[in-house]
Residue frames relative to the residue before (quaternion, step in Angstrom):
aa qw qx qy qz dx dy dz
M 1.0000 0.0000 0.0000 0.0000 0.00 0.00 0.00
T 0.3987 -0.7523 0.4776 0.2167 3.57 -0.74 1.06
N 0.6841 0.4954 -0.2931 0.4480 3.59 1.17 -0.42
K 0.3837 0.7183 -0.4948 0.3032 3.58 1.19 0.30
K 0.4423 -0.6683 0.5331 0.2712 3.55 -1.12 0.71
N 0.4333 -0.7047 0.5088 0.2382 3.56 -1.22 0.58
I 0.0483 0.7825 -0.6188 0.0494 3.57 -0.79 1.05
S 0.2115 -0.7530 0.6040 0.1530 3.55 -1.27 0.39
L 0.1772 -0.7231 0.6548 0.1302 3.51 -1.30 0.57
F 0.1148 -0.8247 0.5535 -0.0180 3.56 -0.64 1.20
V 0.1613 0.7726 -0.5889 0.1740 3.57 -0.62 1.20
A 0.6587 -0.5321 0.3420 0.4075 3.59 -1.16 0.43
S 0.7686 -0.1904 0.1770 0.5845 3.58 0.84 -1.00
I 0.3704 -0.6677 0.5743 0.2952 3.54 -1.32 -0.03
G 0.1290 0.7907 -0.5746 0.1673 3.52 0.32 1.36
Y 0.7353 -0.4396 0.3067 0.4147 3.56 -1.20 -0.54
G 0.4671 0.7046 -0.4322 0.3141 3.60 1.25 0.08
G 0.7039 -0.4908 0.3238 0.3985 3.53 -1.32 0.29
T 0.6648 0.4953 -0.3097 0.4656 3.59 0.87 -0.92
E 0.6453 0.5339 -0.3189 0.4437 3.56 0.98 -0.85
R 0.6382 0.5159 -0.3246 0.4702 3.59 1.01 -0.77
V 0.6305 0.5310 -0.3263 0.4626 3.56 1.02 -0.81
V 0.6801 0.4894 -0.2961 0.4586 3.58 0.83 -0.96
S 0.6158 0.5461 -0.3401 0.4550 3.58 1.00 -0.80
R 0.6964 0.4697 -0.2764 0.4669 3.58 0.84 -0.97
L 0.6536 0.5139 -0.3204 0.4540 3.58 0.98 -0.80
C 0.6034 0.5500 -0.3513 0.4583 3.59 1.02 -0.76
N 0.7136 0.4741 -0.2552 0.4482 3.54 0.83 -1.04
E 0.6723 0.4561 -0.2954 0.5027 3.59 1.21 -0.40
L 0.7044 0.4861 -0.2762 0.4373 3.60 0.85 -0.94
I 0.5377 0.6215 -0.4111 0.3943 3.61 1.19 -0.38
K 0.5376 0.6146 -0.3979 0.4183 3.58 1.24 -0.30
Y 0.7943 0.3384 -0.1302 0.4875 3.55 1.10 -0.77
Y 0.8050 0.1990 -0.0656 0.5550 3.60 1.12 -0.61
N 0.4730 -0.5486 0.5730 0.3835 3.49 -1.42 0.04
V 0.1165 -0.8384 0.5324 0.0117 3.58 -0.40 1.23
T 0.0900 -0.7524 0.6511 0.0431 3.54 -0.96 0.99
L 0.1831 -0.7746 0.6000 0.0799 3.56 -0.73 1.12
V 0.0897 -0.8072 0.5833 0.0087 3.57 -0.60 1.18
L 0.1047 -0.8079 0.5799 0.0037 3.57 -0.78 1.12
M 0.4445 -0.6753 0.5180 0.2793 3.56 -1.06 0.73
Y 0.7796 0.2157 -0.0975 0.5799 3.57 1.15 -0.71
N 0.4955 -0.6694 0.4774 0.2801 3.56 -1.25 0.46
N 0.3753 0.6765 -0.5348 0.3399 3.57 0.58 1.25
I 0.1281 0.7650 -0.6225 0.1042 3.58 -0.72 1.07
D 0.0451 0.8439 -0.5262 0.0942 3.55 0.05 1.34
L 0.7133 0.3994 -0.2319 0.5271 3.58 1.28 -0.20
P 0.6011 -0.6048 0.3766 0.3622 3.61 -1.09 0.59
I 0.0790 -0.7675 0.6359 0.0177 3.53 -1.05 0.92
H 0.5573 -0.6296 0.4291 0.3300 3.58 -0.90 0.96
K 0.5636 -0.6557 0.3965 0.3087 3.57 -0.93 0.93
E 0.6671 0.5036 -0.3105 0.4527 3.61 1.14 -0.49
V 0.5516 0.5855 -0.4020 0.4375 3.59 1.25 -0.12
E 0.3092 -0.7363 0.5697 0.1944 3.59 -0.81 0.98
I 0.1619 -0.7989 0.5763 0.0579 3.57 -0.78 1.06
I 0.0346 -0.7826 0.6215 -0.0129 3.57 -0.90 1.02
C 0.1525 -0.7762 0.6075 0.0721 3.57 -0.77 1.06
L 0.3572 -0.7629 0.5026 0.1942 3.59 -0.66 1.09
S 0.7636 0.1719 -0.1202 0.6107 3.57 1.29 -0.26
N 0.3890 -0.7025 0.5350 0.2626 3.57 -1.14 0.51
K 0.5221 0.6281 -0.4056 0.4103 3.57 1.32 0.16
Q 0.4334 -0.6929 0.5175 0.2533 3.54 -1.26 0.50
E 0.4148 -0.6724 0.5515 0.2677 3.54 -1.18 0.63
R 0.0306 0.7798 -0.6218 0.0656 3.55 -0.87 1.06
Y 0.5864 -0.5991 0.4066 0.3631 3.56 -1.14 0.56
D 0.7205 0.4190 -0.2516 0.4920 3.61 1.19 -0.45
N 0.3018 0.7349 -0.5422 0.2736 3.63 1.15 0.46
S 0.4910 -0.6754 0.4657 0.2930 3.57 -0.99 0.85
S 0.6400 -0.5244 0.4005 0.3937 3.56 -1.28 0.40
L 0.6384 0.5258 -0.3226 0.4604 3.58 1.01 -0.80
F 0.6311 0.5272 -0.3223 0.4689 3.57 1.02 -0.83
K 0.6723 0.4964 -0.2948 0.4634 3.59 0.92 -0.92
L 0.6439 0.5183 -0.3204 0.4627 3.59 0.99 -0.81
N 0.6525 0.5113 -0.3140 0.4628 3.56 0.93 -0.88
T 0.6481 0.5081 -0.3175 0.4701 3.60 0.97 -0.81
F 0.6368 0.5322 -0.3243 0.4539 3.57 0.99 -0.82
L 0.6895 0.4808 -0.2863 0.4598 3.59 0.83 -0.97
T 0.6300 0.5230 -0.3261 0.4725 3.57 1.04 -0.78
S 0.6655 0.5027 -0.2962 0.4654 3.57 0.95 -0.88
A 0.6381 0.5308 -0.3248 0.4535 3.58 1.02 -0.81
Y 0.6555 0.4945 -0.2987 0.4864 3.57 1.17 -0.61
K 0.7436 0.4482 -0.2293 0.4401 3.58 0.88 -0.96
Y 0.6328 0.6017 -0.3493 0.3399 3.59 0.90 -0.90
P 0.6594 0.5005 -0.3405 0.4458 3.67 0.82 -0.79
K 0.6198 0.5418 -0.3434 0.4521 3.57 1.09 -0.67
I 0.6443 0.5175 -0.3162 0.4660 3.58 1.00 -0.82
I 0.6106 0.5552 -0.3437 0.4481 3.57 1.03 -0.78
K 0.6823 0.4733 -0.2813 0.4810 3.57 0.93 -0.89
Q 0.6757 0.5197 -0.3005 0.4279 3.57 0.82 -1.01
H 0.7659 0.3591 -0.1864 0.4998 3.59 0.95 -0.82
K 0.3883 -0.7608 0.4462 0.2669 3.55 1.34 0.21
I 0.1353 0.8205 -0.5344 0.1515 3.53 0.95 1.01
E 0.2564 -0.7855 0.5483 0.1287 3.57 -0.89 0.95
V 0.7732 0.1031 -0.0690 0.6219 3.56 1.15 -0.63
S 0.1263 -0.7882 0.6014 0.0332 3.56 -0.73 1.14
I 0.0914 -0.8029 0.5891 0.0015 3.57 -0.67 1.16
S 0.0435 -0.8201 0.5702 -0.0177 3.58 -0.72 1.07
F 0.2466 -0.7749 0.5753 0.0880 3.52 -1.25 0.60
L 0.8376 0.1344 -0.1755 0.4996 3.55 -0.88 1.15
I 0.7432 -0.5280 0.2123 0.3517 3.49 -1.24 0.75
K 0.6685 0.4983 -0.3317 0.4413 3.65 0.84 -0.82
Q 0.6903 0.4609 -0.2746 0.4855 3.55 0.89 -0.95
N 0.6362 0.5271 -0.3308 0.4561 3.61 1.04 -0.74
T 0.6202 0.5324 -0.3308 0.4717 3.57 1.09 -0.72
I 0.6681 0.4829 -0.2966 0.4822 3.58 0.92 -0.90
N 0.6219 0.5342 -0.3452 0.4569 3.60 1.02 -0.71
G 0.6538 0.5045 -0.3075 0.4727 3.59 0.98 -0.84
L 0.6372 0.5212 -0.3158 0.4718 3.55 1.03 -0.81
T 0.6378 0.5254 -0.3163 0.4660 3.58 1.00 -0.84
K 0.6470 0.5297 -0.3057 0.4554 3.57 0.98 -0.89
M 0.6112 0.5700 -0.3501 0.4230 3.59 1.03 -0.74
F 0.7598 0.3579 -0.1889 0.5088 3.58 1.04 -0.79
Q 0.7367 0.2551 -0.1915 0.5962 3.59 1.30 -0.14
P 0.1586 -0.8662 0.4640 0.0965 3.60 0.53 1.19
K 0.6591 0.5234 -0.3241 0.4320 3.63 1.03 -0.60
L 0.5418 0.6203 -0.3963 0.4058 3.57 1.23 -0.36
K 0.2846 -0.7252 0.5984 0.1874 3.58 -1.04 0.80
T 0.0605 -0.8136 0.5782 -0.0040 3.57 -0.66 1.09
I 0.0943 -0.7664 0.6352 0.0170 3.53 -0.89 1.08
I 0.1215 -0.7968 0.5889 0.0597 3.57 -0.72 1.03
S 0.1933 -0.7828 0.5837 0.0959 3.55 -1.18 0.59
E 0.1836 -0.7630 0.6133 0.0896 3.55 -0.81 1.09
R 0.1507 -0.8252 0.5432 0.0345 3.58 -0.77 1.06
C 0.6942 0.4185 -0.2672 0.5211 3.60 1.25 -0.15
F 0.4888 -0.5994 0.5126 0.3729 3.57 -1.24 0.24
P 0.4196 -0.7886 0.3742 0.2491 3.59 -0.14 1.31
S 0.6898 0.5006 -0.3029 0.4264 3.61 0.77 -0.96
K 0.6864 0.4533 -0.2712 0.4998 3.58 1.22 -0.49
T 0.7312 0.4611 -0.2068 0.4582 3.57 1.27 -0.38
Y 0.8035 0.3179 -0.1394 0.4837 3.58 0.84 -0.99
G 0.3648 -0.7146 0.5602 0.2059 3.54 -1.07 0.88
K 0.8014 -0.2985 0.1997 0.4784 3.57 -1.27 -0.35
F 0.6721 0.4855 -0.3134 0.4631 3.58 0.91 -0.87
G 0.6364 0.5257 -0.3239 0.4624 3.57 1.00 -0.81
K 0.6367 0.5327 -0.3291 0.4500 3.56 1.02 -0.79
L 0.6314 0.5265 -0.3311 0.4632 3.59 1.05 -0.74
L 0.6468 0.5167 -0.3184 0.4619 3.58 0.97 -0.87
V 0.6691 0.5055 -0.2993 0.4552 3.57 0.89 -0.98
S 0.6908 0.5028 -0.2904 0.4309 3.57 0.76 -1.04
Y 0.7371 0.4112 -0.2408 0.4791 3.59 0.97 -0.80
F 0.7918 0.3739 -0.2006 0.4392 3.57 0.52 -1.17
Y 0.5887 0.5657 -0.3935 0.4227 3.63 1.01 -0.59
N 0.6820 0.5039 -0.2859 0.4463 3.58 1.00 -0.81
K 0.5795 0.5745 -0.3777 0.4375 3.59 1.24 -0.14
N 0.6251 0.5610 -0.3293 0.4313 3.59 1.26 -0.32
T 0.6454 -0.5473 0.3799 0.3736 3.56 -1.32 0.26
S 0.7755 -0.1834 0.1481 0.5856 3.57 0.89 -0.93
L 0.2996 -0.7491 0.5731 0.1437 3.52 -1.35 0.18
F 0.0030 -0.7540 0.6523 0.0780 3.53 -1.23 0.51
S 0.1328 -0.7582 0.6332 0.0807 3.52 -1.12 0.74
N 0.4931 -0.6480 0.4829 0.3222 3.55 -1.29 -0.13
S 0.7503 0.2832 -0.2121 0.5584 3.58 1.16 0.56
V 0.4965 -0.6394 0.4952 0.3152 3.57 -1.02 0.76
H 0.6191 0.5593 -0.3420 0.4324 3.60 1.10 -0.66
I 0.6160 0.5337 -0.3422 0.4676 3.59 1.07 -0.69
N 0.6628 0.5085 -0.3086 0.4547 3.59 0.89 -0.90
H 0.6455 0.5090 -0.3178 0.4725 3.58 0.97 -0.81
D 0.6530 0.5169 -0.3113 0.4576 3.58 0.97 -0.84
L 0.6451 0.5237 -0.3133 0.4599 3.58 0.98 -0.85
E 0.6907 0.4749 -0.2759 0.4704 3.56 0.96 -0.85
N 0.7583 0.4276 -0.2206 0.4399 3.57 0.78 -1.04
N 0.8087 0.2949 -0.1243 0.4937 3.58 0.98 -0.83
F 0.7546 0.3257 -0.1947 0.5354 3.62 1.25 -0.24
D 0.3894 -0.7651 0.4437 0.2570 3.56 1.32 0.08
V 0.3014 0.7363 -0.5404 0.2738 3.59 1.00 0.85
K 0.1676 -0.8526 0.4945 0.0222 3.53 -0.47 1.29
I 0.5229 0.6485 -0.4288 0.3495 3.63 1.16 -0.32
P 0.6574 -0.5108 0.3591 0.4219 3.63 -1.17 0.44
K 0.1411 -0.8070 0.5726 0.0301 3.55 -0.91 1.00
H 0.0907 -0.7874 0.6097 0.0038 3.54 -1.04 0.90
V 0.3002 -0.7129 0.5947 0.2192 3.56 -1.33 0.24
V 0.0615 0.7462 -0.6594 0.0685 3.54 -0.85 1.08
Y 0.3114 -0.7962 0.4907 0.1685 3.56 -0.34 1.23
N 0.6457 -0.5289 0.3864 0.3926 3.57 -1.26 0.37
P 0.3456 -0.7424 0.5339 0.2106 3.60 -1.00 0.78
I 0.0559 -0.7589 0.6457 0.0634 3.53 -1.28 0.50
Y 0.4489 -0.6263 0.5476 0.3262 3.54 -1.33 0.15
T 0.1438 -0.8133 0.5600 0.0649 3.57 -0.45 1.17
R 0.3712 -0.7141 0.5578 0.2030 3.53 -1.35 0.29
K 0.5333 -0.6200 0.4645 0.3397 3.56 -1.12 0.63
E 0.7827 0.2019 -0.0959 0.5808 3.55 1.02 -0.84
K 0.4959 -0.6512 0.4862 0.3060 3.54 -1.01 0.81
P 0.4038 -0.7306 0.4877 0.2556 3.61 -0.68 1.03
S 0.4960 -0.6247 0.5039 0.3313 3.54 -1.19 0.52
F 0.0050 0.7897 -0.6132 0.0156 3.56 -1.06 0.73
L 0.8189 -0.2491 0.1570 0.4926 3.53 -1.29 -0.13
E 0.5543 -0.6460 0.4071 0.3313 3.59 -0.83 0.97
Y 0.5468 -0.6268 0.4506 0.3243 3.54 -1.10 0.75
S 0.5721 0.6451 -0.3760 0.3392 3.56 1.06 -0.74
N 0.4214 -0.7151 0.5052 0.2362 3.56 -1.03 0.80
T 0.4280 0.7164 -0.4649 0.2958 3.59 1.25 0.05
E 0.6565 0.4678 -0.3226 0.4961 3.59 1.15 -0.51
K 0.1417 -0.7884 0.5967 0.0479 3.56 -0.75 1.08
P 0.6153 -0.2369 -0.7510 -0.0364 1.55 -1.98 1.48
F 0.6104 -0.4786 0.4539 0.4384 3.56 -1.36 -0.10
K 0.2307 -0.8379 0.4881 0.0808 3.57 -0.48 1.23
I 0.1188 -0.7847 0.6084 -0.0034 3.53 -0.85 1.17
V 0.1083 -0.7950 0.5940 0.0582 3.58 -1.02 0.76
A 0.0612 -0.7510 0.6562 0.0415 3.55 -1.20 0.71
V 0.0802 -0.8015 0.5926 0.0026 3.58 -0.95 0.90
G 0.5035 0.6438 -0.4761 0.3245 3.59 -0.81 0.96
R 0.6538 -0.4942 0.3855 0.4239 3.55 -1.27 0.33
L 0.4089 -0.6973 0.5321 0.2520 3.56 -1.07 0.76
N 0.3643 0.7082 -0.5153 0.3164 3.54 0.24 1.33
P 0.7229 -0.4702 0.2671 0.4301 3.62 -1.17 0.33
V 0.6484 0.5470 -0.3360 0.4092 3.60 0.92 -0.83
K 0.6772 0.4935 -0.3003 0.4557 3.61 0.97 -0.77
N 0.2396 -0.8532 0.4487 0.1152 3.58 1.35 -0.25
Q 0.1407 0.8015 -0.5637 0.1415 3.60 0.84 0.94
K 0.5073 0.6442 -0.4197 0.3893 3.60 1.22 -0.38
S 0.6552 0.5109 -0.3058 0.4649 3.58 0.96 -0.88
L 0.6448 0.5264 -0.3173 0.4543 3.57 1.01 -0.81
I 0.6596 0.5035 -0.3121 0.4626 3.58 0.89 -0.91
K 0.6503 0.5108 -0.3154 0.4655 3.59 0.96 -0.84
S 0.6411 0.5290 -0.3328 0.4454 3.59 1.03 -0.73
I 0.6058 0.5624 -0.3555 0.4363 3.59 1.08 -0.71
A 0.6331 0.5440 -0.3257 0.4441 3.58 1.08 -0.73
L 0.6597 0.5144 -0.3001 0.4584 3.61 1.23 -0.41
I 0.6084 0.5637 -0.3493 0.4360 3.58 1.25 -0.28
D 0.2237 -0.8143 0.5253 0.1042 3.58 -0.60 1.12
Q 0.6019 0.5049 -0.3813 0.4872 3.56 1.15 0.65
T 0.6272 -0.5661 0.3856 0.3709 3.55 -1.26 0.34
V 0.1463 0.7654 -0.6108 0.1401 3.56 -0.63 1.19
A 0.1621 -0.7496 0.6277 0.1338 3.55 -1.34 0.24
L 0.1481 -0.7926 0.5890 0.0547 3.57 -0.88 0.97
N 0.0914 -0.7666 0.6347 0.0351 3.56 -0.88 1.03
I 0.1374 -0.7973 0.5866 0.0370 3.57 -0.75 1.11
Y 0.1374 -0.7924 0.5928 0.0418 3.57 -0.73 1.14
G 0.5958 0.5418 -0.4362 0.4016 3.56 -0.94 0.95
I 0.2225 -0.7356 0.6184 0.1640 3.53 -1.33 0.28
G 0.2149 0.7938 -0.5537 0.1306 3.56 -1.23 0.28
S 0.7602 -0.4398 0.2652 0.3980 3.51 -1.39 0.13
L 0.7126 0.4612 -0.2630 0.4587 3.61 1.13 -0.50
E 0.3240 0.7928 -0.4844 0.1785 3.59 1.22 0.07
E 0.7052 0.4554 -0.2854 0.4625 3.61 0.74 -0.98
E 0.6353 0.5299 -0.3293 0.4553 3.59 1.00 -0.77
L 0.6708 0.4895 -0.2951 0.4725 3.58 0.97 -0.84
K 0.6372 0.5100 -0.3287 0.4751 3.58 1.04 -0.69
T 0.6247 0.5252 -0.3338 0.4716 3.58 1.06 -0.71
L 0.6362 0.5216 -0.3196 0.4702 3.58 0.98 -0.85
T 0.6315 0.5396 -0.3237 0.4531 3.56 0.99 -0.86
S 0.6679 0.4894 -0.2952 0.4767 3.57 0.95 -0.87
T 0.6428 0.5439 -0.3207 0.4337 3.57 0.93 -0.90
L 0.7289 0.4092 -0.2207 0.5026 3.57 1.06 -0.80
N 0.4358 -0.7223 0.4341 0.3160 3.58 1.34 0.19
L 0.4467 0.6996 -0.4376 0.3458 3.56 0.98 0.90
N 0.3039 0.7969 -0.4870 0.1880 3.60 1.20 0.30
K 0.6897 0.4475 -0.2788 0.4963 3.58 1.15 -0.57
T 0.6813 0.4872 -0.2674 0.4765 3.59 1.30 -0.23
V 0.7727 0.2776 -0.1279 0.5563 3.58 1.02 -0.88
T 0.0436 -0.7999 0.5982 -0.0201 3.56 -0.83 1.07
F 0.2708 -0.7494 0.5857 0.1485 3.56 -0.96 0.94
K 0.2000 -0.8502 0.4849 0.0450 3.55 -0.49 1.25
G 0.4242 -0.6981 0.4781 0.3226 3.62 1.21 -0.25
N 0.7059 -0.4116 0.3331 0.4705 3.58 -1.23 -0.45
S 0.1401 -0.7827 0.6007 0.0832 3.55 -1.24 0.46
D 0.3952 -0.7056 0.5412 0.2303 3.55 -1.04 0.84
T 0.7489 0.3139 -0.1761 0.5564 3.59 1.25 -0.30
I 0.0458 0.8657 -0.4978 0.0278 3.55 0.89 0.97
D 0.5790 0.5698 -0.3846 0.4383 3.62 1.07 -0.60
H 0.6578 0.5126 -0.2995 0.4636 3.54 0.92 -0.95
E 0.6657 0.5019 -0.3049 0.4604 3.58 0.99 -0.81
I 0.6340 0.5329 -0.3348 0.4494 3.60 0.95 -0.85
L 0.6436 0.5634 -0.3120 0.4136 3.57 1.02 -0.83
K 0.6206 0.5615 -0.3429 0.4265 3.59 1.19 -0.34
H 0.6922 0.5018 -0.2457 0.4569 3.57 1.29 -0.17
H 0.5514 -0.6224 0.4573 0.3153 3.53 -1.28 0.50
C 0.8014 -0.0648 0.0507 0.5925 3.60 1.09 -0.63
L 0.3194 -0.7080 0.5956 0.2048 3.54 -1.33 0.40
V 0.1317 -0.7895 0.5966 0.0579 3.58 -1.02 0.84
L 0.0824 -0.7636 0.6397 0.0308 3.55 -0.98 0.97
T 0.0996 -0.8380 0.5365 0.0017 3.60 -0.66 1.12
S 0.2311 0.8362 -0.4774 0.1397 3.60 1.21 0.45
L 0.4695 -0.6342 0.5403 0.2923 3.52 -1.31 0.56
S 0.7704 -0.0809 0.0434 0.6310 3.58 1.20 -0.61
E 0.1004 -0.7777 0.6191 0.0436 3.54 -1.26 0.49
G 0.4270 -0.5964 0.5706 0.3693 3.51 -1.38 -0.12
F 0.6738 -0.3085 0.2676 0.6158 3.50 0.57 -1.30
P 0.2769 -0.8538 0.4099 0.1625 3.56 0.22 1.31
N 0.4131 -0.7339 0.4947 0.2143 3.53 -0.55 1.23
V 0.6531 0.5578 -0.3374 0.3853 3.56 0.90 -0.90
I 0.5984 0.5336 -0.3690 0.4701 3.60 1.10 -0.56
L 0.6526 0.5118 -0.3075 0.4665 3.56 0.94 -0.89
E 0.6327 0.5382 -0.3318 0.4470 3.56 0.96 -0.88
A 0.6804 0.4854 -0.2912 0.4654 3.57 0.86 -0.95
M 0.6455 0.5242 -0.3205 0.4537 3.58 0.94 -0.86
S 0.6699 0.5068 -0.3014 0.4511 3.58 0.95 -0.87
L 0.6771 0.4541 -0.2754 0.5094 3.57 1.27 -0.38
G 0.4657 -0.6780 0.4417 0.3584 3.58 1.27 -0.28
V 0.4552 0.6560 -0.4707 0.3754 3.59 1.17 0.54
P 0.4538 -0.7143 0.4572 0.2736 3.63 -0.60 1.09
V 0.2631 -0.7945 0.5409 0.0827 3.55 -1.08 0.88
I 0.0871 -0.7047 0.6984 0.0892 3.49 -1.36 0.62
A 0.0697 0.8161 -0.5685 0.0770 3.61 -0.79 0.96
T 0.4957 -0.6063 0.5239 0.3351 3.52 -1.22 0.54
N 0.4395 -0.6874 0.5176 0.2577 3.55 -1.10 0.74
C 0.1667 0.8200 -0.5212 0.1682 3.55 0.75 1.14
K 0.5113 -0.5737 0.5226 0.3692 3.52 -1.37 0.10
S 0.7557 -0.4639 -0.4565 -0.0732 1.66 -1.22 2.14
G 0.5142 0.6778 -0.4418 0.2845 3.60 -1.26 0.09
P 0.7201 0.4553 -0.2979 0.4306 3.62 0.53 -1.04
L 0.6576 0.5007 -0.3237 0.4606 3.59 0.94 -0.81
E 0.6439 0.5172 -0.3194 0.4647 3.59 1.03 -0.78
L 0.7102 0.4660 -0.2604 0.4590 3.56 0.94 -0.88
L 0.8010 0.3521 -0.1550 0.4587 3.56 0.80 -1.02
N 0.8175 0.1732 -0.1003 0.5400 3.61 1.16 -0.32
D 0.5203 -0.6691 0.3989 0.3499 3.60 1.17 0.60
N 0.6357 -0.5919 0.2998 0.3945 3.56 1.12 0.83
K 0.4518 0.6599 -0.4732 0.3695 3.60 1.18 0.42
K 0.4898 -0.7075 0.4308 0.2719 3.57 -0.68 1.16
V 0.1242 -0.7859 0.6040 0.0469 3.54 -1.14 0.71
E 0.2728 -0.7038 0.6231 0.2051 3.53 -1.31 0.36
I 0.0863 -0.8072 0.5840 0.0025 3.56 -0.72 1.11
E 0.4070 -0.7139 0.5138 0.2463 3.57 -0.75 1.01
T 0.5442 -0.5973 0.4732 0.3509 3.57 -1.08 0.70
G 0.8038 0.2121 -0.1906 0.5221 3.56 -0.82 1.01
G 0.6959 0.4247 -0.2749 0.5096 3.59 1.25 0.19
F 0.3353 -0.7152 0.5676 0.2320 3.55 -1.27 -0.32
F 0.3433 -0.7267 0.5609 0.1988 3.56 -1.30 0.36
K 0.3484 -0.7237 0.5592 0.2055 3.57 -0.93 0.94
A 0.1245 -0.8171 0.5623 0.0264 3.56 -0.04 1.34
K 0.7389 -0.4350 0.2783 0.4328 3.57 -1.30 0.10
Y 0.8322 0.1878 -0.0497 0.5194 3.58 0.93 -0.91
G 0.8050 0.0116 -0.0196 0.5928 3.60 1.22 0.26
L 0.5665 -0.5946 0.4522 0.3479 3.56 -1.31 -0.16
L 0.1748 -0.7769 0.5999 0.0776 3.57 -1.02 0.90
V 0.0729 -0.7719 0.6305 0.0352 3.55 -1.09 0.80
N 0.5952 -0.5527 0.4333 0.3905 3.57 -1.25 0.28
V 0.5968 -0.5651 0.4346 0.3682 3.54 -1.23 0.53
D 0.8600 0.0950 -0.0907 0.4931 3.55 -1.08 0.87
D 0.4954 0.6354 -0.4315 0.4057 3.59 1.04 0.80
E 0.2231 -0.8222 0.5105 0.1164 3.58 0.08 1.30
E 0.6419 0.5281 -0.3312 0.4464 3.58 0.98 -0.79
G 0.6416 0.5246 -0.3187 0.4599 3.57 1.03 -0.79
I 0.6414 0.5127 -0.3202 0.4724 3.57 0.98 -0.83
A 0.6558 0.5218 -0.3115 0.4478 3.57 0.89 -0.95
K 0.6699 0.4903 -0.3010 0.4693 3.59 0.94 -0.84
A 0.6429 0.5206 -0.3273 0.4567 3.60 1.01 -0.76
V 0.6416 0.5111 -0.3190 0.4747 3.59 0.97 -0.85
T 0.6647 0.5063 -0.2990 0.4610 3.57 0.91 -0.93
Y 0.6226 0.5451 -0.3302 0.4540 3.57 1.04 -0.79
Y 0.6522 0.4911 -0.3085 0.4882 3.59 0.93 -0.88
K 0.6618 0.5374 -0.3155 0.4168 3.56 0.85 -0.98
N 0.7668 0.3978 -0.1902 0.4665 3.55 0.92 -0.93
N 0.7440 0.3653 -0.2051 0.5206 3.59 1.26 -0.11
E 0.2245 -0.8243 0.5126 0.0859 3.51 0.15 1.36
E 0.6677 0.5114 -0.3111 0.4425 3.61 0.91 -0.88
V 0.6102 0.5412 -0.3482 0.4620 3.58 1.08 -0.66
R 0.6542 0.5036 -0.3133 0.4693 3.58 0.93 -0.86
K 0.6253 0.5294 -0.3358 0.4647 3.58 1.01 -0.75
K 0.6585 0.5200 -0.3108 0.4465 3.56 0.92 -0.94
Y 0.7069 0.4518 -0.2708 0.4721 3.58 0.81 -0.98
S 0.5732 0.5800 -0.3765 0.4396 3.58 1.13 -0.54
E 0.6967 0.4612 -0.2676 0.4800 3.58 0.87 -0.97
L 0.6808 0.5024 -0.3008 0.4400 3.59 0.83 -0.97
S 0.6989 0.4694 -0.2829 0.4595 3.57 0.84 -0.92
F 0.6099 0.5543 -0.3544 0.4418 3.59 1.03 -0.73
N 0.6916 0.4634 -0.2750 0.4810 3.59 0.92 -0.88
K 0.6191 0.5463 -0.3401 0.4501 3.60 1.04 -0.74
A 0.6456 0.5654 -0.3211 0.4006 3.58 0.95 -0.88
K 0.5616 0.6278 -0.3893 0.3726 3.59 1.11 -0.52
Q 0.5681 0.6017 -0.3788 0.4144 3.58 1.20 -0.44
F 0.7314 0.4157 -0.2146 0.4962 3.57 1.23 -0.47
D 0.2779 0.7757 -0.5215 0.2217 3.59 1.19 0.41
I 0.6273 -0.5811 0.3746 0.3584 3.57 -1.08 0.76
S 0.6249 0.5410 -0.3520 0.4393 3.61 1.03 -0.65
V 0.6596 0.4968 -0.2971 0.4795 3.59 1.07 -0.75
I 0.7094 0.4500 -0.2587 0.4768 3.58 0.79 -1.04
G 0.6221 0.5475 -0.3383 0.4459 3.58 1.04 -0.75
T 0.6408 0.5179 -0.3156 0.4706 3.57 1.02 -0.78
Q 0.6452 0.5245 -0.3224 0.4524 3.58 0.98 -0.81
L 0.6775 0.4676 -0.2981 0.4832 3.58 0.93 -0.86
K 0.6014 0.5548 -0.3550 0.4523 3.61 1.04 -0.70
Q 0.6435 0.5222 -0.3240 0.4564 3.59 0.95 -0.83
L 0.6473 0.5065 -0.3145 0.4750 3.57 1.02 -0.79
I 0.6562 0.5033 -0.3102 0.4689 3.60 0.91 -0.88
D 0.6687 0.5147 -0.3036 0.4425 3.58 0.87 -0.94
T 0.5875 0.5712 -0.3608 0.4454 3.56 1.10 -0.66
H 0.6865 0.4661 -0.2788 0.4834 3.58 0.99 -0.79
L 0.6362 0.5388 -0.3290 0.4435 3.58 1.05 -0.71
C 0.6704 0.5030 -0.2906 0.4616 3.57 1.17 -0.60
V 0.6596 0.4971 -0.3049 0.4742 3.58 1.25 -0.29
E 0.2183 -0.7827 0.5725 0.1090 3.56 -0.73 1.05
């Protein structure tokens, strides 16, 4: 359609991370309504992008977890120089960015192109993620943009109360592709040994896989843990696994192009993060009907698993939430007890499988895409 408006989505790369999956899905949905230009700081495209989406890489280099600080700074400065030019060349009317570096560049672009509508998206819990310099960037540059959306009410409150972000704030949750029928997966019966647990996420301090591995050592029953993802802590986590004599129990699987298929092979998924924005992996598991255990971290798990209703969790225990089990952050004993509870209670797993599968439908890409379209259209109507 020739009368489509021009929008851009700006993110570091399209790798295997949660934000990248969200941007990939949004591109493929928003192309129905707009001319979409996807702008990347790095030349990583690991997820499918609709053929009608124009992709521009500001660098021919790849984003890696071991890139040096100097390399990252140089890429940031180059992107800050190039991005405003792309906005002008492609006659972009609404520029949407994701995460602090891109949001900073979007704010800078808006300062020099006042008529441009800029929407920024925060995906992390700021107080748990950004230091003093990050706080300065957020407080100054975020306020230069038109509006903001995050994937959690807690993130918006934190931005307002602790970072003095005053621009209009909205909540648009992460989208997933849901199914009409719950797929079949590993039998609920405990007759199949071992009880299979899956964890998915970057191997970094925030995801806290160290706590998960330690919890496995506390379980005196036969279990198997498969960890998907790569990151800076891979060797350290493998060393910990060896030290605890868990080499036959814990397996590191790296990245997967078919993570849904892999999750389906397991009895439950465990997330042990110290903080989150709105964890995609919980949504993925719920949409498959795979029962979830998650730390009650800021933010996301409480919203997903208990409709954001506050809970009290005893140290060393777990809470039976509406759609899964919640444990305290960094509580290995609580995780171990939650896993054991799932393992020994087939009917409980069946119940949470059905409840979570139905809950996930609220986050289907068609629903979330419509919500974001409404936000974009609001800006397009304002001169």
